[in-house]
N, CA, C and O atoms as CSV, one atom per row, in Angstrom:
chain,resi,resn,atom,element,x,y,z
A,1,MET,N,N,137.274,121.389,125.606
A,1,MET,CA,C,136.246,122.078,124.856
A,1,MET,C,C,135.087,121.106,124.577
A,1,MET,O,O,135.314,119.976,124.145
A,2,GLN,N,N,133.890,121.536,124.816
A,2,GLN,CA,C,132.716,120.695,124.655
A,2,GLN,C,C,132.232,120.714,123.210
A,2,GLN,O,O,132.228,121.753,122.551
A,3,LYS,N,N,131.820,119.530,122.731
A,3,LYS,CA,C,131.300,119.401,121.371
A,3,LYS,C,C,129.957,120.118,121.264
A,3,LYS,O,O,129.107,119.999,122.147
A,4,GLN,N,N,129.775,120.865,120.172
A,4,GLN,CA,C,128.519,121.594,119.969
A,4,GLN,C,C,127.410,120.601,119.613
A,4,GLN,O,O,127.602,119.727,118.767
A,5,GLN,N,N,126.277,120.736,120.245
A,5,GLN,CA,C,125.149,119.837,120.037
A,5,GLN,C,C,124.487,120.103,118.692
A,5,GLN,O,O,124.243,121.256,118.334
A,6,SER,N,N,124.197,119.044,117.948
A,6,SER,CA,C,123.534,119.163,116.657
A,6,SER,C,C,122.030,119.315,116.871
A,6,SER,O,O,121.496,118.888,117.894
A,7,PHE,N,N,121.357,119.923,115.904
A,7,PHE,CA,C,119.902,120.049,116.009
A,7,PHE,C,C,119.204,118.757,115.584
A,7,PHE,O,O,118.013,118.583,115.842
A,8,VAL,N,N,119.937,117.854,114.935
A,8,VAL,CA,C,119.404,116.551,114.524
A,8,VAL,C,C,119.679,115.570,115.665
A,8,VAL,O,O,120.800,115.515,116.170
A,9,PRO,N,N,118.669,114.792,116.078
A,9,PRO,CA,C,118.876,113.855,117.186
A,9,PRO,C,C,120.043,112.900,116.914
A,9,PRO,O,O,120.266,112.470,115.782
A,10,GLU,N,N,120.774,112.584,117.974
A,10,GLU,CA,C,121.943,111.707,117.861
A,10,GLU,C,C,121.573,110.350,117.265
A,10,GLU,O,O,122.351,109.785,116.496
A,11,LYS,N,N,120.394,109.816,117.609
A,11,LYS,CA,C,120.005,108.504,117.086
A,11,LYS,C,C,119.791,108.552,115.574
A,11,LYS,O,O,120.015,107.547,114.899
A,12,VAL,N,N,119.367,109.681,115.029
A,12,VAL,CA,C,119.206,109.818,113.577
A,12,VAL,C,C,120.576,109.882,112.917
A,12,VAL,O,O,120.803,109.241,111.890
A,13,GLU,N,N,121.489,110.651,113.502
A,13,GLU,CA,C,122.842,110.723,112.955
A,13,GLU,C,C,123.506,109.348,112.981
A,13,GLU,O,O,124.191,108.973,112.029
A,14,LYS,N,N,123.309,108.602,114.054
A,14,LYS,CA,C,123.875,107.255,114.164
A,14,LYS,C,C,123.281,106.343,113.092
A,14,LYS,O,O,124.013,105.594,112.445
A,15,PHE,N,N,121.971,106.398,112.899
A,15,PHE,CA,C,121.300,105.599,111.871
A,15,PHE,C,C,121.882,105.892,110.490
A,15,PHE,O,O,122.177,104.968,109.732
A,16,LEU,N,N,122.046,107.164,110.163
A,16,LEU,CA,C,122.587,107.539,108.858
A,16,LEU,C,C,124.025,107.051,108.700
A,16,LEU,O,O,124.372,106.473,107.669
A,17,THR,N,N,124.855,107.275,109.699
A,17,THR,CA,C,126.258,106.858,109.640
A,17,THR,C,C,126.370,105.347,109.482
A,17,THR,O,O,127.168,104.867,108.677
A,18,GLU,N,N,125.581,104.595,110.239
A,18,GLU,CA,C,125.623,103.133,110.167
A,18,GLU,C,C,125.152,102.611,108.818
A,18,GLU,O,O,125.459,101.476,108.453
A,19,ASN,N,N,124.415,103.421,108.077
A,19,ASN,CA,C,123.920,103.006,106.765
A,19,ASN,C,C,124.709,103.632,105.616
A,19,ASN,O,O,124.226,103.695,104.485
A,20,GLY,N,N,125.918,104.091,105.910
A,20,GLY,CA,C,126.825,104.538,104.869
A,20,GLY,C,C,126.685,105.974,104.417
A,20,GLY,O,O,127.295,106.361,103.420
A,21,TRP,N,N,125.902,106.777,105.119
A,21,TRP,CA,C,125.763,108.195,104.779
A,21,TRP,C,C,126.912,108.968,105.416
A,21,TRP,O,O,127.344,108.644,106.523
A,22,GLU,N,N,127.399,109.978,104.725
A,22,GLU,CA,C,128.479,110.823,105.229
A,22,GLU,C,C,127.976,112.256,105.385
A,22,GLU,O,O,127.423,112.841,104.454
A,23,LYS,N,N,128.180,112.808,106.584
A,23,LYS,CA,C,127.778,114.197,106.822
A,23,LYS,C,C,128.811,115.110,106.166
A,23,LYS,O,O,130.002,115.031,106.470
A,24,VAL,N,N,128.348,115.979,105.260
A,24,VAL,CA,C,129.263,116.866,104.546
A,24,VAL,C,C,129.063,118.334,104.913
A,24,VAL,O,O,129.903,119.172,104.587
A,25,TYR,N,N,127.968,118.650,105.583
A,25,TYR,CA,C,127.709,120.041,105.965
A,25,TYR,C,C,126.824,120.053,107.197
A,25,TYR,O,O,125.845,119.310,107.275
A,26,ASP,N,N,127.168,120.896,108.158
A,26,ASP,CA,C,126.373,121.016,109.380
A,26,ASP,C,C,126.421,122.464,109.843
A,26,ASP,O,O,127.468,122.945,110.275
A,27,SER,N,N,125.304,123.154,109.755
A,27,SER,CA,C,125.229,124.544,110.186
A,27,SER,C,C,124.214,124.658,111.311
A,27,SER,O,O,123.007,124.736,111.079
A,28,LEU,N,N,124.723,124.664,112.527
A,28,LEU,CA,C,123.844,124.730,113.692
A,28,LEU,C,C,123.018,126.011,113.744
A,28,LEU,O,O,121.821,125.938,114.020
A,29,PRO,N,N,123.606,127.183,113.490
A,29,PRO,CA,C,122.785,128.401,113.567
A,29,PRO,C,C,121.627,128.407,112.565
A,29,PRO,O,O,120.541,128.901,112.870
A,30,ASP,N,N,121.861,127.861,111.375
A,30,ASP,CA,C,120.820,127.825,110.340
A,30,ASP,C,C,119.864,126.661,110.520
A,30,ASP,O,O,118.743,126.697,110.012
A,31,GLY,N,N,120.295,125.616,111.244
A,31,GLY,CA,C,119.487,124.417,111.359
A,31,GLY,C,C,119.429,123.678,110.041
A,31,GLY,O,O,118.351,123.415,109.508
A,32,HIS,N,N,120.620,123.338,109.510
A,32,HIS,CA,C,120.712,122.740,108.182
A,32,HIS,C,C,121.860,121.736,108.168
A,32,HIS,O,O,122.983,122.061,108.552
A,33,GLN,N,N,121.572,120.513,107.724
A,33,GLN,CA,C,122.597,119.477,107.587
A,33,GLN,C,C,122.477,118.843,106.222
A,33,GLN,O,O,121.374,118.686,105.698
A,34,THR,N,N,123.615,118.474,105.637
A,34,THR,CA,C,123.627,117.776,104.358
A,34,THR,C,C,124.416,116.483,104.505
A,34,THR,O,O,125.519,116.468,105.052
A,35,TRP,N,N,123.829,115.400,104.007
A,35,TRP,CA,C,124.452,114.078,104.020
A,35,TRP,C,C,124.517,113.573,102.582
A,35,TRP,O,O,123.669,113.920,101.760
A,36,GLN,N,N,125.532,112.746,102.276
A,36,GLN,CA,C,125.671,112.193,100.929
A,36,GLN,C,C,125.966,110.703,101.002
A,36,GLN,O,O,126.540,110.197,101.967
A,37,LYS,N,N,125.542,110.014,99.925
A,37,LYS,CA,C,125.791,108.577,99.827
A,37,LYS,C,C,125.831,108.189,98.358
A,37,LYS,O,O,125.077,108.715,97.539
A,38,TYR,N,N,126.728,107.255,98.041
A,38,TYR,CA,C,126.766,106.670,96.700
A,38,TYR,C,C,126.189,105.269,96.803
A,38,TYR,O,O,126.780,104.396,97.437
A,39,CYS,N,N,125.043,105.053,96.185
A,39,CYS,CA,C,124.358,103.761,96.181
A,39,CYS,C,C,123.525,103.722,94.908
A,39,CYS,O,O,122.447,104.315,94.847
A,40,GLN,N,N,124.025,103.023,93.891
A,40,GLN,CA,C,123.368,103.041,92.579
A,40,GLN,C,C,123.190,104.485,92.134
A,40,GLN,O,O,122.113,104.888,91.694
A,41,GLY,N,N,124.254,105.246,92.257
A,41,GLY,CA,C,124.230,106.664,91.910
A,41,GLY,C,C,124.443,107.534,93.135
A,41,GLY,O,O,124.610,107.037,94.249
A,42,PHE,N,N,124.435,108.819,92.913
A,42,PHE,CA,C,124.694,109.804,93.965
A,42,PHE,C,C,123.383,110.242,94.610
A,42,PHE,O,O,122.417,110.557,93.916
A,43,TRP,N,N,123.355,110.259,95.937
A,43,TRP,CA,C,122.192,110.705,96.705
A,43,TRP,C,C,122.622,111.787,97.683
A,43,TRP,O,O,123.722,111.743,98.234
A,44,GLU,N,N,121.750,112.750,97.889
A,44,GLU,CA,C,122.012,113.800,98.868
A,44,GLU,C,C,120.758,113.994,99.714
A,44,GLU,O,O,119.646,114.088,99.194
A,45,LEU,N,N,120.959,114.049,101.008
A,45,LEU,CA,C,119.873,114.230,101.964
A,45,LEU,C,C,120.103,115.546,102.696
A,45,LEU,O,O,121.149,115.743,103.315
A,46,VAL,N,N,119.136,116.435,102.626
A,46,VAL,CA,C,119.222,117.724,103.316
A,46,VAL,C,C,118.182,117.727,104.438
A,46,VAL,O,O,116.989,117.546,104.195
A,47,ILE,N,N,118.649,117.934,105.656
A,47,ILE,CA,C,117.772,118.012,106.826
A,47,ILE,C,C,117.811,119.451,107.316
A,47,ILE,O,O,118.885,120.017,107.518
A,48,TYR,N,N,116.641,120.037,107.505
A,48,TYR,CA,C,116.610,121.429,107.963
A,48,TYR,C,C,115.470,121.621,108.954
A,48,TYR,O,O,114.482,120.887,108.946
A,49,SER,N,N,115.631,122.617,109.797
A,49,SER,CA,C,114.571,122.927,110.754
A,49,SER,C,C,113.893,124.223,110.343
A,49,SER,O,O,114.524,125.136,109.810
A,50,THR,N,N,112.603,124.280,110.602
A,50,THR,CA,C,111.824,125.467,110.276
A,50,THR,C,C,111.669,126.325,111.528
A,50,THR,O,O,112.045,125.914,112.626
A,51,GLU,N,N,111.121,127.504,111.352
A,51,GLU,CA,C,110.962,128.430,112.480
A,51,GLU,C,C,110.080,127.868,113.592
A,51,GLU,O,O,110.225,128.244,114.755
A,52,ASP,N,N,109.169,126.968,113.232
A,52,ASP,CA,C,108.289,126.386,114.252
A,52,ASP,C,C,108.935,125.197,114.971
A,52,ASP,O,O,108.287,124.544,115.788
A,53,GLY,N,N,110.215,124.912,114.670
A,53,GLY,CA,C,110.941,123.857,115.362
A,53,GLY,C,C,110.814,122.479,114.754
A,53,GLY,O,O,111.364,121.519,115.294
A,54,ARG,N,N,110.115,122.354,113.660
A,54,ARG,CA,C,109.969,121.052,113.003
A,54,ARG,C,C,111.169,120.777,112.104
A,54,ARG,O,O,111.855,121.696,111.656
A,55,HIS,N,N,111.406,119.495,111.852
A,55,HIS,CA,C,112.508,119.073,110.989
A,55,HIS,C,C,111.937,118.479,109.704
A,55,HIS,O,O,111.027,117.650,109.737
A,56,HIS,N,N,112.477,118.908,108.592
A,56,HIS,CA,C,112.050,118.406,107.288
A,56,HIS,C,C,113.262,117.898,106.526
A,56,HIS,O,O,114.393,118.287,106.816
A,57,CYS,N,N,113.023,117.025,105.548
A,57,CYS,CA,C,114.098,116.430,104.760
A,57,CYS,C,C,113.767,116.515,103.279
A,57,CYS,O,O,112.617,116.357,102.870
A,58,ASN,N,N,114.797,116.765,102.492
A,58,ASN,CA,C,114.710,116.683,101.036
A,58,ASN,C,C,115.721,115.642,100.597
A,58,ASN,O,O,116.896,115.721,100.958
A,59,LEU,N,N,115.271,114.664,99.820
A,59,LEU,CA,C,116.149,113.617,99.309
A,59,LEU,C,C,116.332,113.839,97.817
A,59,LEU,O,O,115.368,113.816,97.052
A,60,TRP,N,N,117.575,114.053,97.411
A,60,TRP,CA,C,117.909,114.351,96.021
A,60,TRP,C,C,118.624,113.163,95.396
A,60,TRP,O,O,119.458,112.530,96.043
A,61,ARG,N,N,118.305,112.854,94.144
A,61,ARG,CA,C,118.988,111.785,93.409
A,61,ARG,C,C,119.733,112.419,92.244
A,61,ARG,O,O,119.124,113.015,91.356
A,62,GLY,N,N,121.051,112.285,92.254
A,62,GLY,CA,C,121.872,112.866,91.200
A,62,GLY,C,C,122.286,114.280,91.546
A,62,GLY,O,O,121.532,115.026,92.170
A,63,SER,N,N,123.487,114.641,91.137
A,63,SER,CA,C,124.022,115.955,91.496
A,63,SER,C,C,123.399,117.089,90.700
A,63,SER,O,O,123.533,118.254,91.075
A,64,ASP,N,N,122.720,116.766,89.607
A,64,ASP,CA,C,122.111,117.818,88.785
A,64,ASP,C,C,120.582,117.798,88.848
A,64,ASP,O,O,119.913,118.302,87.946
A,65,ALA,N,N,120.034,117.214,89.915
A,65,ALA,CA,C,118.579,117.124,90.067
A,65,ALA,C,C,117.966,118.513,90.199
A,65,ALA,O,O,118.511,119.389,90.871
A,66,ILE,N,N,116.831,118.694,89.548
A,66,ILE,CA,C,116.127,119.975,89.585
A,66,ILE,C,C,115.158,120.033,90.765
A,66,ILE,O,O,114.966,121.084,91.375
A,67,LYS,N,N,114.557,118.894,91.074
A,67,LYS,CA,C,113.643,118.841,92.217
A,67,LYS,C,C,113.950,117.589,93.036
A,67,LYS,O,O,114.490,116.619,92.504
A,68,PRO,N,N,113.612,117.602,94.319
A,68,PRO,CA,C,113.919,116.451,95.174
A,68,PRO,C,C,113.118,115.218,94.783
A,68,PRO,O,O,111.995,115.314,94.288
A,69,GLU,N,N,113.715,114.070,95.013
A,69,GLU,CA,C,113.064,112.776,94.819
A,69,GLU,C,C,111.940,112.599,95.846
A,69,GLU,O,O,110.897,112.017,95.548
A,70,ALA,N,N,112.171,113.110,97.050
A,70,ALA,CA,C,111.176,112.999,98.123
A,70,ALA,C,C,111.346,114.156,99.105
A,70,ALA,O,O,112.458,114.624,99.348
A,71,VAL,N,N,110.232,114.604,99.661
A,71,VAL,CA,C,110.209,115.617,100.719
A,71,VAL,C,C,109.393,115.007,101.856
A,71,VAL,O,O,108.263,114.568,101.643
A,72,PHE,N,N,109.959,114.980,103.063
A,72,PHE,CA,C,109.290,114.283,104.161
A,72,PHE,C,C,109.758,114.851,105.496
A,72,PHE,O,O,110.724,115.611,105.563
A,73,SER,N,N,109.051,114.465,106.553
A,73,SER,CA,C,109.436,114.914,107.896
A,73,SER,C,C,110.531,113.995,108.434
A,73,SER,O,O,110.680,112.862,107.978
A,74,LEU,N,N,111.280,114.484,109.390
A,74,LEU,CA,C,112.368,113.705,109.974
A,74,LEU,C,C,111.851,112.416,110.608
A,74,LEU,O,O,112.568,111.416,110.642
A,75,ARG,N,N,110.626,112.429,111.107
A,75,ARG,CA,C,110.043,111.218,111.712
A,75,ARG,C,C,109.966,110.064,110.733
A,75,ARG,O,O,109.996,108.906,111.148
A,76,SER,N,N,109.867,110.353,109.434
A,76,SER,CA,C,109.700,109.322,108.407
A,76,SER,C,C,111.012,108.880,107.778
A,76,SER,O,O,110.995,108.090,106.835
A,77,ILE,N,N,112.144,109.360,108.267
A,77,ILE,CA,C,113.413,109.143,107.582
A,77,ILE,C,C,113.752,107.662,107.406
A,77,ILE,O,O,114.209,107.259,106.337
A,78,ARG,N,N,113.536,106.857,108.429
A,78,ARG,CA,C,113.872,105.430,108.323
A,78,ARG,C,C,113.052,104.749,107.234
A,78,ARG,O,O,113.602,104.035,106.395
A,79,ALA,N,N,111.760,104.964,107.244
A,79,ALA,CA,C,110.884,104.320,106.260
A,79,ALA,C,C,111.209,104.768,104.840
A,79,ALA,O,O,111.258,103.943,103.928
A,80,VAL,N,N,111.429,106.057,104.643
A,80,VAL,CA,C,111.704,106.587,103.302
A,80,VAL,C,C,113.010,106.019,102.762
A,80,VAL,O,O,113.060,105.582,101.612
A,81,LEU,N,N,114.059,106.018,103.563
A,81,LEU,CA,C,115.352,105.516,103.094
A,81,LEU,C,C,115.327,104.009,102.873
A,81,LEU,O,O,115.925,103.519,101.915
A,82,ARG,N,N,114.653,103.274,103.731
A,82,ARG,CA,C,114.557,101.816,103.554
A,82,ARG,C,C,113.770,101.469,102.295
A,82,ARG,O,O,114.137,100.545,101.570
A,83,ARG,N,N,112.705,102.193,102.033
A,83,ARG,CA,C,111.887,101.943,100.848
A,83,ARG,C,C,112.697,102.097,99.566
A,83,ARG,O,O,112.430,101.413,98.577
A,84,ARG,N,N,113.676,102.982,99.575
A,84,ARG,CA,C,114.504,103.238,98.390
A,84,ARG,C,C,115.797,102.427,98.396
A,84,ARG,O,O,116.640,102.600,97.516
A,85,GLY,N,N,115.959,101.550,99.374
A,85,GLY,CA,C,117.159,100.726,99.454
A,85,GLY,C,C,118.396,101.485,99.903
A,85,GLY,O,O,119.518,101.053,99.637
A,86,LEU,N,N,118.206,102.614,100.582
A,86,LEU,CA,C,119.326,103.443,101.021
A,86,LEU,C,C,119.663,103.237,102.494
A,86,LEU,O,O,120.549,103.902,103.032
A,87,ALA,N,N,118.957,102.319,103.141
A,87,ALA,CA,C,119.209,101.981,104.543
A,87,ALA,C,C,118.622,100.601,104.805
A,87,ALA,O,O,117.743,100.130,104.083
A,88,ILE,N,N,119.132,99.965,105.858
A,88,ILE,CA,C,118.596,98.651,106.236
A,88,ILE,C,C,117.911,98.742,107.581
A,88,ILE,O,O,117.392,97.742,108.078
């Protein structure tokens, strides 16, 4: 049986995994992935695709956050996470 292809590029998934993020939800039909990490508190990263095929990210700090800490495009993921000390 062949593994179902994710809508998030493999190199992004590898980057997240190598930096201690754990994938906790992946919905290919919806184009939605959730990653979590504990680093000076709880962090959650939601990656989703829009109807126009673009990928966006919401970075949440704390499990009871009302609004995201940051909203950015998938292209900026490395810079955003490194700036916050969540990746090297």
